Residue, then its C-alpha position, 0 to 999 in steps of 0.5 A: m893804877t886801875t879804872g874808877r866808876t866812870g872808867a877813868p884812870s884811878a890810883v889805888e894804894f893798899k895797906t899791907e895785908t897781914l895775917t896773925s894765926y893761932e892754931v892748936g892741935s893733937k895727933n893720936r894713935f891707938f890699937g897698935n897704930r891701927l887707928q890714928v885720930n888727928g884734930s886741930a882748931f885755928y883762928y886767923v886775923y887778917g889785916g887788909y884782906q885783898v880781893g880782886n876783879i870787883n866791878i865798881s862801875d854804876i854805868i850800865g855796860l861799863t866794867a871797871f874792875t879793881a881790887i878792894s880790901a877790908p879786915a877779915r877773920a877766919y876760924g874753924g877746925e879739922l878732924e882726920i881719922s885713919f883706921q886699918p881694920t885688916p892688913r889689907d884694908r884702910i878707911g879714912i875720914n877727913s872733915s873740916y869746917t871754916k867760917a871766914y868773914f869780913v869785919d868793919r866793912r862799912e868803915q872801909a873806903v873803896p879807891g875810885s868809888t864814893r861807896t864803902f866796902d859793904y856796898y860791893f860785899s853786901r854779905k859779910d862771908i868771904p866768897n868761895v870759902i866752903p864751910f863744910r868739907t868731908q871726904v871718906n875714902y877706902d883702900h883695899d890691897i890684893d896680892l897676886s901670885d906672881g908677887s905683884s899687887i893691886t890696890l883698889h881705891g874709892d872716895v866720896r867728897f861732900l861739899s856744903t853750900f857756898y857763895s862764889a861771888p860778891l853781891r852788890q847791895n842794889l842787885v835784885d834778889g835773884a843775884l843771891d841764887a846766881a852766886r849760890t852753889g848747893s851742897q854736892f857729892v863727888e866720887d872718884v875710883t882708882a885701881t892701881w897695879r904694881s909690879r913685884d919690885n915696885r918699879l912699874s905701875l899702871s893705874a886706871y881711874v874715873r873721876n867724878v863718877s856720877n858726872n856731877r856738874y856744879n858751879i865752882n865760880a860765878g860772876v854777878n854784875l850790873a846789867g840794867v835797872n828795873a822799874t823800882g830802881q833795883g839793879l838787874i844781873a848779868a850772871t856767868r858761871e864756871l862749872s866743875d870738871p865733868r866725868t873723866y877717866g884714863l890710864v897712867l903708866s909709871t916706871k922707876f929707873 
């Protein structure tokens, strides 16, 4: 059970969500295993892809959250490269692309509403799917005279522009900006000391070094109607974690 557009109870019945996946890949090593290159590509076919917390009410000030579904497709690929130029240095690159979208949106009825799926999802792309991701990392080992060691690690992640909320057809243009998160860079660094017998370790870390706060989730709902009859938005945003740092002490018995 859920609530309909007027807030009255409404029964919701979904067809089974199914997934058929196709994937092909290759793993390769070169130069005496110093270089590793892995790649893969995929294509997913979803039947009845379900999404929740959708407000289907057209009454100002009333929220009637429910789950709705539509068929969906996703395709993309991943490239993973690991290179060890020296016995103490390691470089890694991991990059991926994903395109995920709904299909047949206009043919999908919405329980509790007289509208179809495309009214509540005016964009065919599935929210919160980041198209491009790339991470570059570097590790360097330092051997100390007492037999212990230190590993220095740093990585930079790139996230491309994505939209984190579904957008109704009747909302003003500002809704697109409210749901949009621009491309971002996030950096992490870690230094780890390990004892000679590897039974004791101490790590110091700083995550999100540049203190980059960006939207990771948005809520865009109907808040009113302007003079032309377009819906005004009430937007909420969830930000990423700020810069954090700390120490981690570990031991093995």
